[in-house]
All heavy atoms as a GROMACS GRO file, in nm:
protein
  536
    1MET      N    1   7.382  11.015  -8.160
    1MET     CA    2   7.343  11.003  -8.021
    1MET      C    3   7.469  10.977  -7.939
    1MET      O    4   7.546  10.887  -7.967
    1MET     CB    5   7.242  10.888  -8.006
    1MET     CG    6   7.195  10.870  -7.866
    1MET     SD    7   7.048  10.767  -7.840
    1MET     CE    8   7.075  10.623  -7.934
    2ASN      N    9   7.491  11.055  -7.839
    2ASN     CA   10   7.608  11.043  -7.752
    2ASN      C   11   7.565  10.982  -7.619
    2ASN      O   12   7.526  11.054  -7.528
    2ASN     CB   13   7.671  11.182  -7.733
    2ASN     CG   14   7.804  11.172  -7.663
    2ASN    OD1   15   7.865  11.067  -7.657
    2ASN    ND2   16   7.849  11.283  -7.609
    3THR      N   17   7.570  10.848  -7.611
    3THR     CA   18   7.528  10.780  -7.490
    3THR      C   19   7.640  10.689  -7.441
    3THR      O   20   7.737  10.662  -7.512
    3THR     CB   21   7.402  10.695  -7.512
    3THR    OG1   22   7.430  10.589  -7.602
    3THR    CG2   23   7.286  10.780  -7.564
    4LYS      N   24   7.623  10.641  -7.319
    4LYS     CA   25   7.722  10.554  -7.257
    4LYS      C   26   7.648  10.445  -7.181
    4LYS      O   27   7.553  10.474  -7.108
    4LYS     CB   28   7.809  10.637  -7.162
    4LYS     CG   29   7.915  10.562  -7.091
    4LYS     CD   30   7.993  10.661  -7.004
    4LYS     CE   31   8.095  10.593  -6.919
    4LYS     NZ   32   8.167  10.689  -6.833
    5ILE      N   33   7.689  10.320  -7.199
    5ILE     CA   34   7.625  10.209  -7.129
    5ILE      C   35   7.718  10.165  -7.017
    5ILE      O   36   7.836  10.139  -7.039
    5ILE     CB   37   7.596  10.093  -7.226
    5ILE    CG1   38   7.500  10.143  -7.334
    5ILE    CG2   39   7.538   9.974  -7.152
    5ILE    CD1   40   7.486  10.053  -7.452
    6ILE      N   41   7.661  10.156  -6.897
    6ILE     CA   42   7.739  10.121  -6.778
    6ILE      C   43   7.678   9.996  -6.714
    6ILE      O   44   7.559   9.993  -6.684
    6ILE     CB   45   7.737  10.237  -6.676
    6ILE    CG1   46   7.790  10.365  -6.741
    6ILE    CG2   47   7.816  10.201  -6.551
    6ILE    CD1   48   7.756  10.490  -6.665
    7PHE      N   49   7.759   9.894  -6.697
    7PHE     CA   50   7.718   9.773  -6.627
    7PHE      C   51   7.789   9.767  -6.493
    7PHE      O   52   7.909   9.787  -6.486
    7PHE     CB   53   7.754   9.647  -6.707
    7PHE     CG   54   7.669   9.624  -6.827
    7PHE    CD1   55   7.709   9.667  -6.952
    7PHE    CD2   56   7.548   9.558  -6.816
    7PHE    CE1   57   7.631   9.645  -7.064
    7PHE    CE2   58   7.468   9.535  -6.927
    7PHE     CZ   59   7.510   9.579  -7.051
    8GLU      N   60   7.714   9.738  -6.390
    8GLU     CA   61   7.772   9.714  -6.257
    8GLU      C   62   7.729   9.574  -6.217
    8GLU      O   63   7.610   9.546  -6.200
    8GLU     CB   64   7.720   9.817  -6.157
    8GLU     CG   65   7.764   9.959  -6.188
    8GLU     CD   66   7.708  10.058  -6.089
    8GLU    OE1   67   7.726  10.036  -5.968
    8GLU    OE2   68   7.645  10.154  -6.134
    9ILE      N   69   7.828   9.483  -6.204
    9ILE     CA   70   7.800   9.344  -6.170
    9ILE      C   71   7.863   9.316  -6.034
    9ILE      O   72   7.981   9.340  -6.014
    9ILE     CB   73   7.858   9.249  -6.278
    9ILE    CG1   74   7.800   9.287  -6.414
    9ILE    CG2   75   7.831   9.104  -6.243
    9ILE    CD1   76   7.866   9.218  -6.531
   10ARG      N   77   7.780   9.266  -5.943
   10ARG     CA   78   7.826   9.239  -5.807
   10ARG      C   79   7.784   9.099  -5.764
   10ARG      O   80   7.680   9.050  -5.804
   10ARG     CB   81   7.766   9.339  -5.709
   10ARG     CG   82   7.810   9.482  -5.732
   10ARG     CD   83   7.744   9.577  -5.633
   10ARG     NE   84   7.599   9.577  -5.640
   10ARG     CZ   85   7.527   9.638  -5.735
   10ARG    NH1   86   7.586   9.701  -5.832
   10ARG    NH2   87   7.396   9.635  -5.732
   11ASN      N   88   7.865   9.040  -5.679
   11ASN     CA   89   7.830   8.915  -5.614
   11ASN      C   90   7.782   8.950  -5.474
   11ASN      O   91   7.860   8.999  -5.393
   11ASN     CB   92   7.951   8.822  -5.610
   11ASN     CG   93   7.917   8.684  -5.558
   11ASN    OD1   94   7.810   8.662  -5.503
   11ASN    ND2   95   8.010   8.592  -5.575
   12GLU      N   96   7.655   8.928  -5.448
   12GLU     CA   97   7.596   8.963  -5.319
   12GLU      C   98   7.528   8.841  -5.260
   12GLU      O   99   7.436   8.787  -5.320
   12GLU     CB  100   7.494   9.075  -5.333
   12GLU     CG  101   7.552   9.206  -5.383
   12GLU     CD  102   7.446   9.313  -5.403
   12GLU    OE1  103   7.326   9.278  -5.414
   12GLU    OE2  104   7.483   9.430  -5.409
   13ASN      N  105   7.573   8.797  -5.144
   13ASN     CA  106   7.511   8.684  -5.075
   13ASN      C  107   7.497   8.563  -5.166
   13ASN      O  108   7.390   8.503  -5.177
   13ASN     CB  109   7.375   8.724  -5.016
   13ASN     CG  110   7.387   8.840  -4.920
   13ASN    OD1  111   7.482   8.847  -4.843
   13ASN    ND2  112   7.292   8.932  -4.925
   14ASN      N  113   7.604   8.527  -5.236
   14ASN     CA  114   7.606   8.411  -5.326
   14ASN      C  115   7.509   8.423  -5.443
   14ASN      O  116   7.463   8.323  -5.497
   14ASN     CB  117   7.580   8.281  -5.249
   14ASN     CG  118   7.694   8.250  -5.154
   14ASN    OD1  119   7.809   8.277  -5.186
   14ASN    ND2  120   7.662   8.197  -5.039
   15SER      N  121   7.475   8.543  -5.484
   15SER     CA  122   7.395   8.564  -5.605
   15SER      C  123   7.454   8.682  -5.681
   15SER      O  124   7.526   8.763  -5.625
   15SER     CB  125   7.247   8.587  -5.572
   15SER     OG  126   7.232   8.707  -5.501
   16ILE      N  127   7.423   8.688  -5.808
   16ILE     CA  128   7.476   8.793  -5.893
   16ILE      C  129   7.374   8.904  -5.906
   16ILE      O  130   7.255   8.879  -5.930
   16ILE     CB  131   7.512   8.738  -6.032
   16ILE    CG1  132   7.625   8.637  -6.020
   16ILE    CG2  133   7.552   8.851  -6.126
   16ILE    CD1  134   7.655   8.563  -6.148
   17SER      N  135   7.420   9.027  -5.892
   17SER     CA  136   7.336   9.145  -5.910
   17SER      C  137   7.393   9.226  -6.026
   17SER      O  138   7.513   9.254  -6.029
   17SER     CB  139   7.336   9.228  -5.781
   17SER     OG  140   7.268   9.348  -5.799
   18VAL      N  141   7.306   9.260  -6.123
   18VAL     CA  142   7.349   9.337  -6.239
   18VAL      C  143   7.265   9.463  -6.248
   18VAL      O  144   7.143   9.458  -6.252
   18VAL     CB  145   7.334   9.256  -6.370
   18VAL    CG1  146   7.375   9.341  -6.490
   18VAL    CG2  147   7.414   9.128  -6.365
   19ASP      N  148   7.332   9.577  -6.248
   19ASP     CA  149   7.265   9.705  -6.272
   19ASP      C  150   7.319   9.758  -6.405
   19ASP      O  151   7.439   9.756  -6.429
   19ASP     CB  152   7.295   9.806  -6.162
   19ASP     CG  153   7.226   9.774  -6.032
   19ASP    OD1  154   7.112   9.725  -6.037
   19ASP    OD2  155   7.285   9.798  -5.926
   20MET      N  156   7.229   9.802  -6.491
   20MET     CA  157   7.268   9.857  -6.620
   20MET      C  158   7.206   9.995  -6.634
   20MET      O  159   7.089  10.014  -6.607
   20MET     CB  160   7.219   9.765  -6.732
   20MET     CG  161   7.269   9.805  -6.869
   20MET     SD  162   7.182   9.942  -6.940
   20MET     CE  163   7.089   9.870  -7.064
   21THR      N  164   7.289  10.090  -6.672
   21THR     CA  165   7.244  10.227  -6.696
   21THR      C  166   7.281  10.266  -6.839
   21THR      O  167   7.394  10.246  -6.881
   21THR     CB  168   7.311  10.324  -6.597
   21THR    OG1  169   7.285  10.281  -6.465
   21THR    CG2  170   7.262  10.466  -6.617
   22HIS      N  171   7.184  10.318  -6.913
   22HIS     CA  172   7.211  10.372  -7.046
   22HIS      C  173   7.213  10.524  -7.030
   22HIS      O  174   7.112  10.592  -7.048
   22HIS     CB  175   7.104  10.327  -7.145
   22HIS     CG  176   7.141  10.354  -7.288
   22HIS    ND1  177   7.086  10.280  -7.390
   22HIS    CD2  178   7.225  10.442  -7.345
   22HIS    CE1  179   7.136  10.325  -7.505
   22HIS    NE2  180   7.219  10.424  -7.480
   23GLU      N  181   7.328  10.574  -6.995
   23GLU     CA  182   7.345  10.717  -6.967
   23GLU      C  183   7.329  10.799  -7.094
   23GLU      O  184   7.388  10.768  -7.197
   23GLU     CB  185   7.485  10.739  -6.908
   23GLU     CG  186   7.510  10.872  -6.847
   23GLU     CD  187   7.647  10.875  -6.781
   23GLU    OE1  188   7.746  10.909  -6.849
   23GLU    OE2  189   7.653  10.839  -6.662
   24GLY      N  190   7.246  10.899  -7.088
   24GLY     CA  191   7.222  10.984  -7.204
   24GLY      C  192   7.098  10.946  -7.284
   24GLY      O  193   7.064  11.012  -7.381
   25LEU      N  194   7.031  10.838  -7.244
   25LEU     CA  195   6.907  10.797  -7.309
   25LEU      C  196   6.790  10.851  -7.226
   25LEU      O  197   6.777  10.819  -7.109
   25LEU     CB  198   6.898  10.645  -7.318
   25LEU     CG  199   6.774  10.589  -7.386
   25LEU    CD1  200   6.774  10.624  -7.536
   25LEU    CD2  201   6.766  10.438  -7.369
   26TRP      N  202   6.709  10.935  -7.287
   26TRP     CA  203   6.600  11.001  -7.216
   26TRP      C  204   6.467  10.966  -7.279
   26TRP      O  205   6.459  10.944  -7.400
   26TRP     CB  206   6.619  11.154  -7.219
   26TRP     CG  207   6.751  11.195  -7.162
   26TRP    CD1  208   6.862  11.232  -7.232
   26TRP    CD2  209   6.788  11.198  -7.025
   26TRP    NE1  210   6.964  11.260  -7.147
   26TRP    CE2  211   6.922  11.240  -7.018
   26TRP    CE3  212   6.720  11.171  -6.906
   26TRP    CZ2  213   6.989  11.254  -6.897
   26TRP    CZ3  214   6.787  11.185  -6.786
   26TRP    CH2  215   6.919  11.226  -6.782
   27PRO      N  216   6.358  10.964  -7.202
   27PRO     CA  217   6.225  10.931  -7.256
   27PRO      C  218   6.182  11.021  -7.372
   27PRO      O  219   6.103  10.979  -7.456
   27PRO     CB  220   6.132  10.949  -7.136
   27PRO     CG  221   6.218  10.926  -7.018
   27PRO     CD  222   6.354  10.979  -7.056
   28GLU      N  223   6.236  11.140  -7.381
   28GLU     CA  224   6.199  11.233  -7.487
   28GLU      C  225   6.262  11.196  -7.622
   28GLU      O  226   6.222  11.247  -7.726
   28GLU     CB  227   6.241  11.376  -7.452
   28GLU     CG  228   6.173  11.433  -7.329
   28GLU     CD  229   6.233  11.385  -7.197
   28GLU    OE1  230   6.349  11.337  -7.195
   28GLU    OE2  231   6.164  11.395  -7.094
   29MET      N  232   6.358  11.105  -7.622
   29MET     CA  233   6.428  11.068  -7.745
   29MET      C  234   6.341  10.974  -7.828
   29MET      O  235   6.270  10.890  -7.774
   29MET     CB  236   6.562  11.002  -7.712
   29MET     CG  237   6.656  11.096  -7.638
   29MET     SD  238   6.803  11.013  -7.581
   29MET     CE  239   6.905  11.029  -7.726
   30GLU      N  240   6.349  10.988  -7.960
   30GLU     CA  241   6.267  10.909  -8.052
   30GLU      C  242   6.291  10.759  -8.035
   30GLU      O  243   6.198  10.679  -8.044
   30GLU     CB  244   6.299  10.950  -8.196
   30GLU     CG  245   6.214  10.881  -8.298
   30GLU     CD  246   6.243  10.932  -8.438
   30GLU    OE1  247   6.282  11.048  -8.454
   30GLU    OE2  248   6.226  10.852  -8.532
   31CYS      N  249   6.413  10.718  -8.007
   31CYS     CA  250   6.446  10.575  -7.998
   31CYS      C  251   6.426  10.517  -7.858
   31CYS      O  252   6.449  10.398  -7.838
   31CYS     CB  253   6.590  10.553  -8.042
   31CYS     SG  254   6.710  10.631  -7.930
   32TYR      N  255   6.380  10.596  -7.764
   32TYR     CA  256   6.373  10.552  -7.624
   32TYR      C  257   6.293  10.423  -7.606
   32TYR      O  258   6.341  10.328  -7.543
   32TYR     CB  259   6.314  10.663  -7.536
   32TYR     CG  260   6.302  10.622  -7.392
   32TYR    CD1  261   6.413  10.633  -7.308
   32TYR    CD2  262   6.184  10.572  -7.339
   32TYR    CE1  263   6.405  10.595  -7.175
   32TYR    CE2  264   6.176  10.534  -7.206
   32TYR     CZ  265   6.286  10.546  -7.125
   32TYR     OH  266   6.279  10.507  -6.994
   33ASN      N  267   6.170  10.416  -7.659
   33ASN     CA  268   6.087  10.296  -7.638
   33ASN      C  269   6.150  10.171  -7.698
   33ASN      O  270   6.147  10.065  -7.635
   33ASN     CB  271   5.946  10.317  -7.693
   33ASN     CG  272   5.864  10.408  -7.604
   33ASN    OD1  273   5.882  10.412  -7.483
   33ASN    ND2  274   5.775  10.484  -7.665
   34ASP      N  275   6.209  10.181  -7.816
   34ASP     CA  276   6.274  10.065  -7.876
   34ASP      C  277   6.397  10.024  -7.795
   34ASP      O  278   6.420   9.905  -7.773
   34ASP     CB  279   6.315  10.094  -8.021
   34ASP     CG  280   6.195  10.101  -8.114
   34ASP    OD1  281   6.092  10.038  -8.083
   34ASP    OD2  282   6.206  10.168  -8.219
   35CYS      N  283   6.475  10.120  -7.751
   35CYS     CA  284   6.592  10.089  -7.668
   35CYS      C  285   6.550  10.024  -7.537
   35CYS      O  286   6.609   9.926  -7.493
   35CYS     CB  287   6.674  10.214  -7.639
   35CYS     SG  288   6.767  10.275  -7.781
   36ARG      N  289   6.446  10.078  -7.475
   36ARG     CA  290   6.398  10.023  -7.347
   36ARG      C  291   6.353   9.878  -7.364
   36ARG      O  292   6.390   9.791  -7.286
   36ARG     CB  293   6.284  10.107  -7.291
   36ARG     CG  294   6.236  10.060  -7.154
   36ARG     CD  295   6.112  10.136  -7.109
   36ARG     NE  296   6.004  10.134  -7.205
   36ARG     CZ  297   5.920  10.032  -7.226
   36ARG    NH1  298   5.931   9.922  -7.156
   36ARG    NH2  299   5.824  10.041  -7.315
   37LYS      N  300   6.276   9.851  -7.469
   37LYS     CA  301   6.230   9.714  -7.495
   37LYS      C  302   6.349   9.621  -7.520
   37LYS      O  303   6.351   9.508  -7.472
   37LYS     CB  304   6.136   9.711  -7.615
   37LYS     CG  305   6.001   9.771  -7.588
   37LYS     CD  306   5.917   9.773  -7.715
   37LYS     CE  307   5.793   9.856  -7.698
   37LYS     NZ  308   5.719   9.870  -7.824
   38GLY      N  309   6.444   9.668  -7.597
   38GLY     CA  310   6.562   9.587  -7.626
   38GLY      C  311   6.642   9.556  -7.501
   38GLY      O  312   6.679   9.440  -7.476
   39TRP      N  313   6.668   9.658  -7.420
   39TRP     CA  314   6.744   9.636  -7.296
   39TRP      C  315   6.667   9.547  -7.200
   39TRP      O  316   6.725   9.460  -7.133
   39TRP     CB  317   6.781   9.767  -7.230
   39TRP     CG  318   6.894   9.838  -7.298
   39TRP    CD1  319   6.894   9.965  -7.347
   39TRP    CD2  320   7.023   9.786  -7.328
   39TRP    NE1  321   7.014   9.994  -7.405
   39TRP    CE2  322   7.096   9.886  -7.394
   39TRP    CE3  323   7.085   9.663  -7.305
   39TRP    CZ2  324   7.228   9.866  -7.437
   39TRP    CZ3  325   7.216   9.644  -7.348
   39TRP    CH2  326   7.285   9.746  -7.413
   40ASP      N  327   6.535   9.565  -7.189
   40ASP     CA  328   6.454   9.478  -7.103
   40ASP      C  329   6.472   9.332  -7.144
   40ASP      O  330   6.490   9.244  -7.060
   40ASP     CB  331   6.306   9.514  -7.109
   40ASP     CG  332   6.272   9.641  -7.032
   40ASP    OD1  333   6.358   9.690  -6.955
   40ASP    OD2  334   6.159   9.691  -7.050
   41PHE      N  335   6.468   9.306  -7.275
   41PHE     CA  336   6.485   9.170  -7.325
   41PHE      C  337   6.625   9.117  -7.294
   41PHE      O  338   6.640   9.008  -7.239
   41PHE     CB  339   6.460   9.164  -7.475
   41PHE     CG  340   6.501   9.033  -7.536
   41PHE    CD1  341   6.419   8.922  -7.524
   41PHE    CD2  342   6.622   9.020  -7.601
   41PHE    CE1  343   6.458   8.800  -7.577
   41PHE    CE2  344   6.661   8.900  -7.655
   41PHE     CZ  345   6.579   8.789  -7.642
   42TYR      N  346   6.726   9.193  -7.329
   42TYR     CA  347   6.863   9.144  -7.311
   42TYR      C  348   6.898   9.121  -7.164
   42TYR      O  349   6.963   9.023  -7.130
   42TYR     CB  350   6.964   9.238  -7.375
   42TYR     CG  351   6.970   9.223  -7.525
   42TYR    CD1  352   6.936   9.327  -7.609
   42TYR    CD2  353   7.005   9.101  -7.583
   42TYR    CE1  354   6.939   9.312  -7.746
   42TYR    CE2  355   7.008   9.086  -7.719
   42TYR     CZ  356   6.975   9.192  -7.801
   42TYR     OH  357   6.978   9.175  -7.937
   43ILE      N  358   6.854   9.211  -7.076
   43ILE     CA  359   6.887   9.196  -6.935
   43ILE      C  360   6.802   9.089  -6.868
   43ILE      O  361   6.854   8.998  -6.804
   43ILE     CB  362   6.871   9.331  -6.860
   43ILE    CG1  363   6.965   9.437  -6.918
   43ILE    CG2  364   6.894   9.313  -6.711
   43ILE    CD1  365   7.112   9.405  -6.909
   44SER      N  366   6.670   9.095  -6.883
   44SER     CA  367   6.583   9.005  -6.808
   44SER      C  368   6.571   8.866  -6.870
   44SER      O  369   6.543   8.770  -6.799
   44SER     CB  370   6.444   9.066  -6.788
   44SER     OG  371   6.379   9.080  -6.912
   45GLU      N  372   6.593   8.852  -7.000
   45GLU     CA  373   6.578   8.721  -7.063
   45GLU      C  374   6.712   8.664  -7.108
   45GLU      O  375   6.752   8.557  -7.064
   45GLU     CB  376   6.480   8.729  -7.180
   45GLU     CG  377   6.338   8.760  -7.135
   45GLU     CD  378   6.240   8.757  -7.249
   45GLU    OE1  379   6.247   8.663  -7.331
   45GLU    OE2  380   6.155   8.848  -7.255
   46SER      N  381   6.783   8.733  -7.195
   46SER     CA  382   6.904   8.678  -7.252
   46SER      C  383   7.015   8.662  -7.148
   46SER      O  384   7.078   8.557  -7.139
   46SER     CB  385   6.954   8.765  -7.368
   46SER     OG  386   7.069   8.708  -7.427
   47LEU      N  387   7.041   8.765  -7.068
   47LEU     CA  388   7.147   8.758  -6.969
   47LEU      C  389   7.115   8.655  -6.860
   47LEU      O  390   7.202   8.579  -6.818
   47LEU     CB  391   7.174   8.895  -6.908
   47LEU     CG  392   7.300   8.911  -6.824
   47LEU    CD1  393   7.424   8.876  -6.905
   47LEU    CD2  394   7.310   9.052  -6.770
   48CYS      N  395   6.990   8.651  -6.817
   48CYS     CA  396   6.948   8.550  -6.718
   48CYS      C  397   6.971   8.409  -6.773
   48CYS      O  398   7.021   8.321  -6.702
   48CYS     CB  399   6.802   8.568  -6.681
   48CYS     SG  400   6.775   8.683  -6.549
   49LYS      N  401   6.935   8.387  -6.898
   49LYS     CA  402   6.954   8.256  -6.960
   49LYS      C  403   7.104   8.225  -6.974
   49LYS      O  404   7.145   8.111  -6.954
   49LYS     CB  405   6.885   8.253  -7.096
   49LYS     CG  406   6.882   8.117  -7.159
   49LYS     CD  407   6.798   8.120  -7.286
   49LYS     CE  408   6.813   7.990  -7.359
   49LYS     NZ  409   6.695   7.910  -7.359
   50LEU      N  410   7.183   8.325  -7.005
   50LEU     CA  411   7.328   8.305  -7.015
   50LEU      C  412   7.384   8.261  -6.879
   50LEU      O  413   7.462   8.167  -6.870
   50LEU     CB  414   7.397   8.432  -7.062
   50LEU     CG  415   7.549   8.426  -7.073
   50LEU    CD1  416   7.592   8.322  -7.177
   50LEU    CD2  417   7.604   8.563  -7.106
   51PHE      N  418   7.342   8.327  -6.772
   51PHE     CA  419   7.391   8.292  -6.639
   51PHE      C  420   7.341   8.154  -6.594
   51PHE      O  421   7.414   8.077  -6.535
   51PHE     CB  422   7.349   8.396  -6.535
   51PHE     CG  423   7.425   8.526  -6.545
   51PHE    CD1  424   7.363   8.644  -6.509
   51PHE    CD2  425   7.555   8.532  -6.590
   51PHE    CE1  426   7.431   8.764  -6.516
   51PHE    CE2  427   7.624   8.651  -6.599
   51PHE     CZ  428   7.561   8.768  -6.562
   52SER      N  429   7.214   8.123  -6.622
   52SER     CA  430   7.157   7.998  -6.570
   52SER      C  431   7.182   7.877  -6.659
   52SER      O  432   7.192   7.765  -6.610
   52SER     CB  433   7.006   8.015  -6.547
   52SER     OG  434   6.939   8.038  -6.668
   53GLU      N  435   7.190   7.897  -6.792
   53GLU     CA  436   7.204   7.785  -6.885
   53GLU      C  437   7.331   7.790  -6.969
   53GLU      O  438   7.353   7.705  -7.054
   53GLU     CB  439   7.082   7.779  -6.978
   53GLU     CG  440   6.951   7.763  -6.905
   53GLU     CD  441   6.831   7.772  -6.999
   53GLU    OE1  442   6.847   7.748  -7.121
   53GLU    OE2  443   6.721   7.802  -6.949
   54ASN      N  444   7.413   7.893  -6.947
   54ASN     CA  445   7.537   7.912  -7.021
   54ASN      C  446   7.513   7.933  -7.171
   54ASN      O  447   7.597   7.904  -7.253
   54ASN     CB  448   7.634   7.795  -6.998
   54ASN     CG  449   7.777   7.836  -7.023
   54ASN    OD1  450   7.815   7.950  -7.003
   54ASN    ND2  451   7.858   7.742  -7.068
   55LYS      N  452   7.393   7.980  -7.206
   55LYS     CA  453   7.361   8.012  -7.346
   55LYS      C  454   7.256   8.122  -7.349
   55LYS      O  455   7.141   8.099  -7.313
   55LYS     CB  456   7.310   7.888  -7.418
   55LYS     CG  457   7.281   7.915  -7.565
   55LYS     CD  458   7.244   7.789  -7.638
   55LYS     CE  459   7.187   7.821  -7.771
   55LYS     NZ  460   7.261   7.815  -7.884
   56GLY      N  461   7.297   8.240  -7.389
   56GLY     CA  462   7.203   8.352  -7.398
   56GLY      C  463   7.127   8.349  -7.529
   56GLY      O  464   7.136   8.254  -7.607
   57ILE      N  465   7.050   8.453  -7.552
   57ILE     CA  466   6.974   8.469  -7.675
   57ILE      C  467   7.031   8.593  -7.744
   57ILE      O  468   7.001   8.705  -7.704
   57ILE     CB  469   6.824   8.488  -7.645
   57ILE    CG1  470   6.772   8.374  -7.555
   57ILE    CG2  471   6.744   8.495  -7.775
   57ILE    CD1  472   6.638   8.403  -7.492
   58PRO      N  473   7.117   8.575  -7.846
   58PRO     CA  474   7.190   8.690  -7.901
   58PRO      C  475   7.106   8.792  -7.977
   58PRO      O  476   7.146   8.906  -7.991
   58PRO     CB  477   7.293   8.625  -7.993
   58PRO     CG  478   7.236   8.493  -8.027
   58PRO     CD  479   7.152   8.451  -7.910
   59GLU      N  480   6.990   8.753  -8.026
   59GLU     CA  481   6.905   8.848  -8.100
   59GLU      C  482   6.765   8.844  -8.042
   59GLU      O  483   6.716   8.739  -8.004
   59GLU     CB  484   6.900   8.812  -8.249
   59GLU     CG  485   7.031   8.827  -8.320
   59GLU     CD  486   7.076   8.971  -8.332
   59GLU    OE1  487   6.992   9.061  -8.342
   59GLU    OE2  488   7.197   8.994  -8.332
   60THR      N  489   6.698   8.960  -8.039
   60THR     CA  490   6.561   8.963  -7.992
   60THR      C  491   6.470   8.899  -8.096
   60THR      O  492   6.488   8.922  -8.215
   60THR     CB  493   6.512   9.107  -7.966
   60THR    OG1  494   6.524   9.181  -8.085
   60THR    CG2  495   6.588   9.173  -7.855
   61PRO      N  496   6.374   8.818  -8.052
   61PRO     CA  497   6.278   8.763  -8.149
   61PRO      C  498   6.200   8.877  -8.214
   61PRO      O  499   6.169   8.977  -8.151
   61PRO     CB  500   6.185   8.678  -8.061
   61PRO     CG  501   6.262   8.652  -7.936
   61PRO     CD  502   6.353   8.772  -7.918
   62LYS      N  503   6.166   8.863  -8.341
   62LYS     CA  504   6.097   8.970  -8.415
   62LYS      C  505   5.966   9.008  -8.348
   62LYS      O  506   5.928   9.123  -8.351
   62LYS     CB  507   6.075   8.929  -8.559
   62LYS     CG  508   6.203   8.925  -8.636
   62LYS     CD  509   6.182   8.897  -8.783
   62LYS     CE  510   6.318   8.888  -8.848
   62LYS     NZ  511   6.320   8.913  -8.985
   63ALA      N  512   5.898   8.914  -8.285
   63ALA     CA  513   5.770   8.945  -8.219
   63ALA      C  514   5.789   9.041  -8.103
   63ALA      O  515   5.700   9.114  -8.067
   63ALA     CB  516   5.706   8.817  -8.168
   64LYS      N  517   5.908   9.046  -8.044
   64LYS     CA  518   5.933   9.132  -7.929
   64LYS      C  519   5.975   9.273  -7.971
   64LYS      O  520   5.981   9.361  -7.891
   64LYS     CB  521   6.040   9.070  -7.840
   64LYS     CG  522   5.994   8.941  -7.781
   64LYS     CD  523   6.055   8.924  -7.648
   64LYS     CE  524   5.997   8.800  -7.587
   64LYS     NZ  525   5.982   8.807  -7.448
   65ARG      N  526   6.015   9.292  -8.095
   65ARG     CA  527   6.066   9.421  -8.139
   65ARG      C  528   5.958   9.524  -8.152
   65ARG      O  529   5.851   9.511  -8.177
   65ARG     CB  530   6.137   9.407  -8.272
   65ARG     CG  531   6.267   9.335  -8.255
   65ARG     CD  532   6.340   9.330  -8.385
   65ARG     NE  533   6.461   9.252  -8.364
   65ARG     CZ  534   6.546   9.225  -8.457
   65ARG    NH1  535   6.529   9.267  -8.578
   65ARG    NH2  536   6.652   9.155  -8.433
   0.00000   0.00000   0.00000
């Protein structure tokens, strides 16, 4: 799979904005749903926890996979 992950992190009005693009990942790909679930977890849960508590969640819990 030839993909590229792009993070854009900005400071806007004293808050952090993060945009993540997984370029080359398409809904038609077999791994799309697993990748989407993984990225949703890492961005919305682990990265938020890293920013707010200085400790992220390095692995997805098995129940979320």
